[in-house]
Each structure stands twice: as structure tokens, then as C-alpha cells.
N, CA, C and O of each residue as an XYZ file, in Angstrom:
776
protein
N      79.851    284.229     78.410
C      81.598    284.158     78.188
C      81.556    283.308     79.035
O      80.884    283.436     80.058
N      82.223    282.345     78.780
C      82.747    280.918     79.653
C      83.315    281.163     80.995
O      84.321    281.840     80.782
N      83.208    280.983     82.165
C      84.065    281.696     83.670
C      85.363    280.992     83.389
O      86.222    281.784     83.778
N      85.955    279.921     82.920
C      86.906    279.390     82.971
C      87.742    279.311     81.397
O      87.128    279.414     80.335
N      89.066    279.136     81.477
C      89.932    279.079     79.963
C      89.768    277.485     79.507
O      89.794    277.083     78.343
N      89.623    276.818     80.491
C      89.013    275.399     79.800
C      87.817    275.298     79.134
O      87.601    274.545     78.184
N      86.883    276.215     79.739
C      85.463    275.845     79.272
C      85.327    276.764     77.885
O      84.529    276.548     76.974
N      86.142    277.664     77.941
C      86.377    278.609     76.435
C      87.125    277.876     75.307
O      86.723    278.009     74.151
N      88.142    277.146     75.575
C      88.687    276.079     74.971
C      87.910    274.925     74.781
O      88.058    274.260     73.756
N      87.075    274.599     75.676
C      85.981    273.505     75.166
C      84.834    273.880     74.287
O      84.256    273.008     73.638
N      84.440    275.255     74.225
C      82.851    275.850     73.508
C      84.039    275.765     72.254
O      83.791    274.788     71.547
N      85.073    276.404     71.858
C      85.685    276.180     70.434
C      85.988    274.860     69.864
O      85.943    274.630     68.656
N      86.333    273.897     70.872
C      86.356    272.325     70.305
C      85.111    271.689     70.152
O      85.113    270.654     69.486
N      83.991    272.108     70.650
C      83.117    271.475     70.372
C      82.201    271.833     69.281
O      81.111    271.307     69.052
N      82.767    272.790     68.632
C      82.326    273.178     66.900
C      82.801    272.531     65.922
O      82.376    272.428     64.771
N      84.015    271.942     66.586
C      84.591    271.168     65.255
C      84.024    270.003     64.622
O      83.342    269.231     65.296
N      84.285    269.746     63.104
C      83.650    268.734     62.444
C      83.948    267.712     63.325
O      84.746    267.928     64.237
N      83.331    266.432     63.165
C      83.866    265.129     63.915
C      84.823    264.541     63.565
O      85.656    264.419     64.463
N      85.137    264.024     62.445
C      86.217    263.589     61.789
C      87.368    264.351     62.589
O      88.242    263.701     63.163
N      87.343    266.049     62.619
C      88.556    266.568     63.273
C      88.365    266.074     64.473
O      89.458    265.696     64.895
N      87.489    265.874     65.276
C      87.425    265.976     66.357
C      87.861    264.441     67.047
O      88.093    264.214     68.235
N      87.887    263.572     66.004
C      87.744    261.764     66.410
C      89.679    261.865     66.668
O      90.336    261.439     67.618
N      90.181    262.646     65.319
C      91.460    262.897     66.124
C      92.127    263.529     66.860
O      93.136    263.001     67.328
N      91.749    264.987     67.234
C      92.054    265.503     68.410
C      92.089    264.778     69.652
O      93.017    264.933     70.445
N      91.022    263.907     69.888
C      90.962    262.988     70.833
C      92.685    262.363     71.309
O      93.470    262.489     72.248
N      92.613    261.722     70.119
C      93.913    260.827     69.840
C      94.957    262.080     70.173
O      95.860    261.699     70.917
N      95.012    262.896     69.957
C      96.312    263.772     69.853
C      96.307    264.658     71.636
O      97.188    265.241     72.267
N      95.371    264.463     71.817
C      94.931    264.775     73.498
C      95.534    263.856     74.374
O      96.014    264.168     75.464
N      95.501    262.247     73.698
C      95.947    261.312     74.833
C      97.208    260.765     74.876
O      97.709    259.974     75.674
N      97.971    261.715     73.158
C      99.366    261.592     72.937
C     100.060    262.389     74.137
O     101.088    261.995     74.688
N      99.407    263.502     74.458
C     100.315    264.397     75.306
C     100.198    265.505     74.742
O      99.250    265.616     73.965
N     101.095    266.663     74.939
C     101.221    267.844     75.280
C     101.768    268.267     73.360
O     101.271    268.971     72.481
N     102.931    267.439     73.446
C     103.597    267.340     72.248
C     103.587    265.922     71.559
O     104.002    265.047     72.318
N     103.121    265.365     69.988
C     103.224    264.276     69.575
C     104.172    264.974     68.220
O     104.748    266.041     68.010
N     103.923    263.570     67.410
C     104.826    263.755     65.838
C     103.306    262.993     65.016
O     102.608    262.044     65.375
N     103.231    263.783     63.961
C     102.102    263.748     62.911
C     102.190    262.057     62.781
O     101.238    261.286     62.907
N     103.500    261.723     62.513
C     103.816    260.221     62.072
C     102.974    259.233     63.035
O     102.116    258.456     62.618
N     103.339    259.376     64.341
C     102.839    258.531     65.235
C     101.260    258.505     65.397
O     100.647    257.521     65.812
N     100.590    259.883     64.964
C      99.210    259.707     65.067
C      98.745    259.063     63.533
O      97.826    258.279     63.299
N      99.592    259.603     62.711
C      98.941    258.866     61.319
C      98.961    257.366     61.791
O      97.961    256.652     61.862
N     100.128    257.026     62.076
C     100.192    255.880     62.832
C      98.989    254.950     63.112
O      98.361    254.155     62.413
N      98.904    255.360     64.437
C      97.703    255.123     65.407
C      96.416    254.871     64.563
O      95.853    253.781     64.453
N      96.047    256.013     64.001
C      94.832    255.911     63.274
C      94.644    255.689     61.625
O      93.775    255.849     60.768
N      95.930    255.249     61.732
C      95.708    254.172     60.000
C      95.767    254.731     59.008
O      95.718    254.114     57.944
N      95.917    256.347     59.077
C      96.004    257.560     57.770
C      96.964    258.033     57.627
O      97.829    258.438     58.404
N      96.810    257.996     56.079
C      98.332    259.006     55.331
C      98.162    260.057     55.786
O      97.092    260.583     56.089
N      99.919    260.730     55.934
C      99.766    261.917     56.800
C      99.177    263.068     55.985
O      98.977    264.062     56.683
N      98.779    263.233     54.436
C      97.988    264.197     53.825
C      96.668    263.968     54.492
O      96.302    264.889     55.222
N      95.727    262.733     54.374
C      95.033    263.159     55.003
C      94.546    263.420     56.563
O      93.524    264.027     56.884
N      95.282    262.964     57.246
C      95.780    263.486     58.997
C      95.500    265.264     58.730
O      94.549    265.902     59.182
N      96.629    265.801     57.867
C      96.799    267.018     57.821
C      95.302    267.749     57.063
O      94.954    268.922     57.197
N      94.833    267.048     56.539
C      93.613    267.539     56.120
C      92.170    267.623     56.896
O      91.148    268.251     56.621
N      92.484    266.770     57.939
C      91.321    266.509     59.121
C      91.832    267.406     59.973
O      90.862    267.965     60.485
N      93.052    267.948     60.501
C      93.557    268.553     61.418
C      93.768    270.149     60.864
O      94.262    270.914     61.693
N      93.451    270.679     59.604
C      93.244    272.005     58.959
C      92.571    272.654     59.737
O      93.214    273.605     60.184
N      91.175    272.556     60.257
C      90.089    273.301     61.124
C      90.840    273.818     62.197
O      90.897    275.032     62.393
N      91.665    272.657     63.203
C      92.514    273.053     64.221
C      93.363    274.272     64.190
O      93.314    275.334     64.811
N      94.472    273.608     62.913
C      95.794    274.275     62.645
C      95.265    275.738     62.268
O      95.926    276.678     62.710
N      94.339    275.968     61.634
C      93.810    277.390     61.250
C      93.157    278.149     62.558
O      92.928    279.358     62.594
N      92.933    277.339     63.487
C      91.905    278.111     64.848
C      93.087    278.291     65.406
O      93.066    279.412     65.914
N      94.145    277.762     65.588
C      95.318    278.173     66.355
C      95.560    277.026     67.538
O      96.550    277.027     68.269
N      94.554    276.110     67.594
C      95.007    275.541     68.488
C      95.812    274.320     69.257
O      95.926    273.950     70.425
N      96.443    273.780     67.621
C      97.195    273.213     67.098
C      98.573    273.998     66.683
O      98.220    275.032     66.116
N      99.686    273.937     66.728
C     100.885    274.642     66.421
C     101.850    273.641     65.620
O     101.263    272.562     65.703
N     102.782    273.486     65.040
C     103.675    273.135     64.607
C     104.907    273.560     65.222
O     104.935    274.761     65.491
N     106.120    272.770     65.570
C     106.775    273.312     65.886
C     107.968    272.201     65.549
O     108.016    271.234     66.310
N     108.906    272.269     64.495
C     110.016    271.606     64.209
C     109.274    270.345     63.584
O     108.384    270.464     62.742
N     109.767    269.015     64.123
C     108.834    267.850     63.499
C     107.475    267.802     64.147
O     106.567    267.401     63.419
N     107.236    268.063     65.111
C     106.602    268.067     66.158
C     105.234    268.958     65.902
O     105.192    269.996     65.241
N     103.846    268.161     66.742
C     102.581    269.380     66.945
C     102.265    269.341     68.367
O     102.379    268.428     69.185
N     101.843    270.541     68.477
C     101.742    270.286     70.089
C     100.487    271.743     70.094
O     100.353    272.711     69.345
N     100.004    271.439     70.897
C      98.642    272.055     71.814
C      99.518    273.272     72.205
O     100.608    273.234     72.777
N      98.569    274.764     71.626
C      99.073    276.133     72.033
C      98.852    275.857     73.514
O      99.787    276.495     74.000
N      98.378    275.456     74.259
C      98.295    275.530     75.593
C      97.959    274.397     75.905
O      97.359    273.666     75.117
N      98.352    273.968     77.368
C      97.912    272.749     77.970
C      96.598    272.576     78.381
O      96.072    271.480     78.572
N      95.853    274.100     78.570
C      94.223    273.917     78.786
C      93.118    273.539     77.645
O      91.936    273.202     77.709
N      94.237    273.791     76.334
C      93.208    273.305     75.342
C      92.952    271.406     75.477
O      91.901    270.789     75.647
N      93.935    271.051     75.369
C      94.713    269.241     75.711
C      93.486    269.269     77.036
O      92.567    268.472     76.844
N      93.434    269.730     77.758
C      92.375    269.648     78.874
C      91.085    269.368     78.623
O      90.418    268.443     79.086
N      90.694    270.396     77.700
C      89.619    270.512     76.779
C      88.798    269.417     76.433
O      87.757    268.860     76.782
N      89.866    269.332     75.447
C      89.583    267.924     74.647
C      89.457    266.590     75.968
O      88.474    265.852     75.905
N      90.191    266.435     76.772
C      90.058    265.499     77.004
C      88.889    265.345     78.405
O      88.411    264.350     78.950
N      88.779    266.301     78.566
C      87.231    266.143     79.387
C      86.020    265.964     78.126
O      84.960    266.211     78.701
N      85.787    265.712     76.980
C      84.746    265.186     76.380
C      84.821    264.001     76.581
O      83.710    263.523     76.814
N      85.975    262.976     76.609
C      86.073    261.727     76.772
C      85.421    261.108     78.408
O      85.556    261.530     79.557
N      84.743    260.020     77.861
C      84.330    259.301     79.198
C      85.586    258.282     79.366
O      86.370    257.888     78.502
N      85.512    257.914     81.070
C      86.722    257.277     81.384
C      87.047    255.580     80.484
O      88.102    254.987     80.260
N      85.725    255.269     80.184
C      86.532    254.224     79.243
C      86.585    254.459     78.108
O      87.110    253.526     77.500
N      86.134    255.714     77.148
C      86.565    255.894     75.840
C      88.176    255.941     75.874
O      89.001    255.445     75.107
N      88.352    256.855     77.246
C      89.934    257.390     77.084
C      90.618    255.857     77.221
O      91.245    255.490     76.227
N      90.555    254.947     78.340
C      91.309    254.251     78.600
C      91.197    253.216     77.137
O      91.859    252.202     77.357
N      90.757    253.191     76.164
C      90.490    252.438     75.374
C      91.282    252.929     73.946
O      91.819    252.206     73.106
N      91.154    254.538     73.971
C      92.409    255.473     73.001
C      93.818    254.694     73.479
O      94.601    254.097     72.740
N      93.904    254.864     74.835
C      95.633    254.914     75.338
C      96.077    253.049     74.870
O      97.063    252.596     74.289
N      94.685    252.280     75.515
C      95.316    251.164     74.680
C      95.704    250.880     73.453
O      96.574    250.118     73.032
N      94.824    251.706     72.837
C      95.168    251.835     71.159
C      96.706    252.215     70.637
O      97.553    251.644     69.951
N      96.621    253.295     71.228
C      97.852    254.223     71.247
C      99.302    252.926     71.465
O     100.127    252.608     70.609
N      99.188    252.433     72.832
C     100.038    252.003     73.267
C     100.794    250.828     72.022
O     101.897    250.821     71.476
N      99.373    249.748     71.913
C      99.194    248.966     70.998
C      99.953    249.500     69.643
O     101.054    249.044     69.333
N      99.385    250.348     68.978
C     100.080    250.318     67.731
C     101.376    250.670     67.899
O     102.259    250.289     67.131
N     101.650    251.676     69.261
C     103.317    251.928     69.139
C     104.270    250.796     68.978
O     105.331    250.824     68.355
N     103.481    249.281     69.958
C     104.462    248.611     70.326
C     104.470    248.068     68.819
O     105.561    247.947     68.262
N     103.391    247.764     68.200
C     103.168    246.880     67.236
C     104.471    247.517     65.783
O     104.989    246.811     64.919
N     104.608    248.640     65.946
C     105.458    249.192     65.133
C     107.126    248.959     65.559
O     107.870    249.349     64.659
N     107.643    248.552     66.426
C     108.682    247.952     66.844
C     109.144    247.124     65.466
O     108.187    246.455     65.074
N     110.259    246.972     64.657
C     110.545    246.071     64.017
C     110.710    244.792     64.875
O     111.058    244.844     66.055
N     110.507    243.923     64.378
C     110.913    242.678     64.451
C     112.081    242.215     65.038
O     112.032    241.318     65.880
N     112.942    242.635     64.752
C     114.370    242.407     64.392
C     114.789    242.614     65.661
O     115.545    241.849     66.259
N     114.153    244.012     66.276
C     114.926    245.575     67.273
C     114.689    244.748     68.456
O     113.716    243.994     68.439
N     115.292    244.782     69.267
C     115.054    244.807     70.774
C     114.326    245.674     71.506
O     114.761    246.824     71.567
N     113.156    245.371     72.176
C     112.408    246.576     72.548
C     113.195    246.817     73.615
O     112.569    247.777     74.067
N     114.227    246.646     74.465
C     115.255    247.540     75.709
C     115.886    248.860     74.749
O     116.062    249.983     75.220
N     116.172    248.498     73.375
C     116.833    249.796     72.716
C     115.912    250.604     72.054
O     116.389    251.317     71.171
N     114.287    250.699     72.328
C     113.634    251.769     71.558
C     113.307    252.855     72.587
O     113.048    252.635     73.771
N     113.357    254.255     71.893
C     113.702    255.187     72.140
C     112.119    255.617     72.968
O     112.178    256.408     73.909
N     111.056    255.169     72.636
C     109.809    255.550     73.222
C     109.429    254.368     74.230
O     108.398    254.442     74.899
N     110.188    253.414     74.304
C     109.584    252.661     75.446
C     108.426    253.052     76.533
O     107.213    252.873     76.653
N     109.464    253.675     77.244
C     108.507    254.761     78.439
C     106.994    255.023     78.010
O     105.982    254.932     78.704
N     107.125    255.369     76.691
C     105.721    256.090     76.189
C     104.814    254.421     75.831
O     103.777    254.222     76.463
N     105.123    253.730     75.184
C     104.288    252.542     74.844
C     103.874    251.797     76.118
O     102.789    251.219     76.162
N     104.654    251.803     77.071
C     104.234    251.204     78.545
C     103.469    252.089     79.215
O     102.648    251.570     79.971
N     103.489    253.588     79.157
C     102.597    254.350     79.707
C     100.959    254.363     79.325
O     100.008    254.560     80.080
N     100.972    254.068     77.804
C      99.807    253.957     77.310
C      99.227    252.723     77.735
O      98.182    252.719     78.386
N      99.728    251.845     77.468
C      99.055    250.263     77.763
C      98.740    250.182     79.573
O      97.711    249.692     80.038
N      99.610    250.638     80.221
C      98.979    251.156     81.441
C      97.815    251.861     81.492
O      96.731    251.405     81.854
N      98.085    253.198     81.056
C      96.411    253.551     81.214
C      95.457    253.256     80.254
O      94.383    253.858     80.281
N      95.698    252.383     79.373
C      94.755    251.803     78.972
C      94.052    250.323     79.564
O      92.955    250.674     79.998
N      94.165    249.191     79.720
C      93.887    248.833     79.951
C      94.710    247.812     81.495
O      95.596    246.959     81.467
N      93.937    248.389     82.664
C      94.867    247.865     83.994
C      94.306    246.240     84.090
O      94.939    245.644     84.961
N      93.338    245.425     83.457
C      93.065    244.160     83.823
C      94.461    243.588     82.834
O      95.157    242.725     83.371
N      94.765    243.946     81.760
C      95.959    243.200     81.166
C      97.193    244.003     81.265
O      97.672    244.578     80.287
N      97.625    244.035     82.257
C      98.820    244.746     82.960
C      99.807    243.444     82.240
O     100.303    243.827     81.181
N     100.069    242.429     82.500
C     101.229    241.286     82.008
C     102.243    242.070     80.904
O     103.473    242.022     80.939
N     101.465    242.769     79.966
C     102.093    243.111     78.943
C     103.134    244.478     79.234
O     104.351    244.645     79.142
N     101.733    245.532     79.716
C     102.383    246.948     80.387
C     103.837    246.248     81.315
O     105.051    246.447     81.285
N     103.207    245.644     81.845
C     104.308    245.329     83.489
C     105.715    245.156     83.161
O     106.735    245.590     83.697
N     105.498    244.344     82.054
C     106.696    243.337     81.387
C     107.444    244.644     80.699
O     108.535    244.915     81.199
N     107.080    245.326     79.821
C     107.435    246.588     79.230
C     108.125    247.565     80.466
O     109.293    247.909     80.289
N     107.470    247.986     81.629
C     107.434    248.502     82.483
C     108.889    248.344     82.799
O     109.657    249.288     82.614
N     109.268    247.295     83.227
C     110.526    246.389     83.944
C     111.567    246.825     83.234
O     112.549    247.538     83.444
N     110.927    245.976     81.973
C     112.288    246.597     80.932
C     112.767    247.733     80.352
O     113.806    247.782     79.694
N     111.909    248.809     80.619
C     112.250    250.679     80.315
C     112.989    250.626     81.939
O     114.051    251.247     81.903
N     112.777    250.206     82.954
C     113.329    250.418     83.844
C     114.772    249.999     84.252
O     115.616    250.605     84.914
N     114.797    248.702     83.618
C     115.993    248.205     84.193
C     117.246    248.385     83.121
O     118.386    248.019     83.406
N     116.901    248.987     81.867
C     117.720    248.829     81.039
C     118.516    250.006     80.303
O     119.362    250.033     79.410
N     117.691    251.216     81.285
C     117.870    252.714     80.907
C     118.443    253.060     81.950
O     117.441    253.059     82.664
N     119.495    253.446     82.820
C     119.956    253.711     84.172
C     120.190    254.954     84.489
O     120.263    255.433     85.620
N     120.364    255.731     82.976
C     119.959    257.349     83.388
C     118.752    257.584     83.167
O     118.660    258.802     83.010
N     117.639    257.042     83.052
C     116.390    257.306     82.505
C     115.448    256.819     83.847
O     114.223    256.938     83.860
N     116.133    256.330     84.812
C     115.400    255.505     85.736
C     115.035    256.520     86.825
O     115.678    257.338     87.482
N     113.535    256.082     86.745
C     112.812    256.773     88.086
C     113.223    257.160     89.425
O     113.192    258.218     90.054
N     113.745    255.594     89.743
C     114.386    255.323     91.132
C     116.076    254.728     90.947
O     116.531    254.301     89.886
N     116.624    254.799     91.886
C     117.763    254.626     92.189
C     118.038    253.523     92.971
O     117.865    253.618     94.186
N     118.585    252.113     92.309
C     118.842    251.233     93.104
C     119.659    251.697     94.360
O     120.274    252.760     94.438
N     119.583    250.894     95.169
C     120.119    250.926     96.568
C     121.914    250.823     96.385
O     122.292    250.427     95.282
N     122.875    251.126     97.309
C     124.216    250.973     97.102
C     124.424    249.451     97.735
O     123.614    249.034     98.563
N     125.404    248.747     97.359
C     125.730    247.234     97.834
C     125.507    247.634     98.970
O     125.589    248.809     99.328
N     125.108    246.399     99.868
C     125.487    246.132    101.708
C     126.820    245.850    101.662
O     127.498    245.397    100.740
N     127.086    246.144    102.670
C     128.276    245.667    103.044
C     128.284    244.469    103.366
O     127.124    244.062    103.436
N     129.485    243.211    103.745
C     128.969    242.141    104.261
C     128.623    242.003    105.389
O     129.246    242.610    106.261
N     127.566    241.195    105.725
C     126.949    241.069    107.107
C     128.151    240.221    107.908
O     127.575    239.815    108.918
N     129.168    239.877    107.942
C     130.060    238.873    108.485
C     131.132    240.504    109.169
O     131.986    241.052    108.473
N     130.783    240.941    110.545
C     131.565    241.489    111.086
C     133.118    241.728    111.787
O     133.783    242.661    112.237
N     133.237    240.268    111.575
C     134.540    240.037    112.032
C     135.850    240.567    111.319
O     135.837    241.133    110.226
N     136.836    240.348    111.975
C     138.156    241.005    111.378
C     138.535    239.993    109.974
O     138.787    238.801    110.149
N     138.541    240.465    108.913
C     139.124    239.897    107.859
C     140.233    238.840    108.464
O     140.742    238.872    109.584
N     140.482    237.820    107.319
C     141.676    236.695    108.477
C     143.446    237.197    108.293
O     144.409    236.908    109.003
N     143.368    237.993    107.124
C     144.523    238.384    107.437
C     144.896    239.375    108.698
O     145.972    239.472    109.289
N     143.800    240.001    108.895
C     144.200    240.896    110.150
C     144.054    240.100    111.395
O     144.698    240.581    112.328
N     143.363    238.974    111.690
C     143.653    238.352    112.935
C     144.783    237.593    113.379
O     144.797    236.937    114.420
N     145.740    237.698    112.557
C     147.132    236.983    113.122
C     148.248    238.187    112.856
O     148.171    239.136    112.076
N     148.963    237.939    113.474
C     150.742    238.994    113.295
C     151.895    237.827    113.457
O     151.910    236.811    114.152
N     152.647    238.261    112.735
C     154.239    237.571    112.585
C     155.003    238.129    114.117
O     154.901    239.269    114.569
N     155.680    237.120    114.664
C     156.597    236.992    115.682
C     158.140    236.820    115.361
O     158.607    236.350    114.324
N     158.611    237.142    116.103
C     160.435    237.612    115.255
C     160.645    235.590    115.040
O     161.619    235.274    114.357
N     160.043    234.771    115.428
C     160.227    233.626    115.180
C     159.918    233.360    114.057
O     160.412    232.354    113.550
N     159.078    234.107    113.372
C     158.585    234.015    111.924
C     157.158    232.924    111.914
O     156.667    232.579    110.839
N     156.618    232.476    113.178
C     155.990    231.343    113.405
C     154.792    232.971    113.619
O     155.126    234.095    113.994
N     153.418    232.469    113.211
C     152.294    233.212    112.975
C     151.368    232.801    114.292
O     151.073    231.622    114.489
N     151.017    233.661    115.008
C     150.456    233.881    116.494
C     149.113    234.465    116.162
O     148.912    235.239    115.227
N     148.374    234.104    116.858
C     146.630    234.891    116.853
C     146.932    235.922    117.844
O     147.674    235.671    118.793
N     146.280    237.316    117.638
C     146.253    238.347    118.188
C     145.439    237.681    119.525
O     144.879    236.599    119.701
N     145.610    238.602    120.179
C     144.833    238.317    121.617
C     143.555    239.017    121.400
O     143.595    239.996    120.654
N     142.244    238.628    122.011
C     140.981    239.398    121.333
C     140.999    240.529    122.842
O     141.933    240.646    123.636
N     139.929    241.105    122.870
C     140.006    241.855    124.024
C     139.980    241.991    125.132
O     140.475    242.583    126.091
N     138.919    240.950    124.657
C     138.388    239.878    126.510
C     139.704    239.151    126.945
O     139.693    238.625    128.058
N     140.569    239.088    126.363
C     141.573    237.927    126.695
C     143.138    238.959    126.869
O     144.238    238.541    127.229
N     142.866    239.999    126.588
C     144.263    240.972    126.173
C     144.965    240.908    127.762
O     146.095    240.462    127.962
N     144.017    241.472    128.893
C     144.594    242.070    129.801
C     144.577    240.799    131.176
O     144.793    241.010    132.369
N     144.281    239.628    130.570
C     143.972    238.344    131.241
C     145.432    237.716    131.450
O     146.089    237.413    130.455
N     145.890    237.541    132.605
C     147.253    237.028    132.737
C     146.857    235.513    133.873
O     145.984    235.220    134.690
N     148.042    234.909    133.320
C     147.994    233.396    133.889
C     148.236    233.306    135.394
O     149.279    233.768    135.855
N     147.255    232.689    136.242
C     147.509    232.978    137.979
C     148.805    232.051    138.076
O     148.964    231.029    137.409
N     149.893    232.671    139.199
C     150.776    232.084    139.462
C     150.792    231.055    140.688
O     151.813    230.417    140.945
């Protein structure tokens, strides 16, 4: 008996057919929840072929369907699958995921209006650190166009640096309707020598 839950799930995962395991690693890199349409798009498979490959995992109860999504039955299952990947293969999978999701954006649609923009940027960032120009651009677009989902809050506007009183407060009207300057603090108590 394996000593940890991850090793228990890892032992089950290793018994899967290779074509199922290939699909499962992409699912694990997508996250705990993902859509079958996204996986089919990334792997360039028909939905029927995708579910044929996932049939052993679904029958073992390692993946479950919830509404329009698939999800790992436990986060330790996802972790067990991810442990099968070396760092270079994992980066390549993330890059492929981000690239395919980016290619699926319709040509006329603005990137800033994409619902999955943060997902695309995250996969590109995890995929190829040496090619951060596209990923950085998407991250910038994502963080500046969606104020409600920003991870950081912009600082409030700073007050003007000029601390002198506004022009309308430095003068006062006198009885003769002429405008005179208010005395400053330093000259308020000063008297003309007699």
C-alpha cells in the first residue's frame, strides 16, 4: 500500500493506456476544472475521440463531469498526474495550451474582451519564459482592461504638489471694493516703525 494519497493515485494513473495518459497530462496542466472543448481544441481531436480516450479515467472515477466541465475528483489526482511530467515537458504543454487558446480567438475580436485572457496569459507565462514578449503583452492587457478582476489596485491620485493656497484664497475684498492681499503669517504681527 502506498504511504500517501498522491502515490496511491499515481499508481492508478500509471496503469492507464498511453493515449489516455497523454490526454490526462494536458487535462492536469489545464487545472482542476476544464472544458472538454478546450482539451479537444488543444489536442486537435473530435469530442467523441476525446471521450473515447478519457473513458478509462471516467470509469475509474478519477475524472467527473459537472455541468459543462470536467474536473479531477480530487486535487491529489491532478498532482499525481503532474508528477509524471518533467519540467521541460510541462513547459511545452503549457506553451501549447496557451498558443492554441490564443489561436482560437476570432480575428476581429479584441483580446481585451476575451473571457479566458488571464488563462491564456498564465499558460504562455508558464510555457516559455524566454518568449515572454507575447505573454507579457497579454498579461498587461488583461490586468489593465478588467478593473474588477485586477490583482492589484491602482493607487489613488496624488494631491497637487503645490502646497500654496489657491489664488482665490490669497486675496480679500475690502470695503472700497479693491482687492488687497492677505498678510502672511510672518508679516501679520509686524508693525511699521513710528
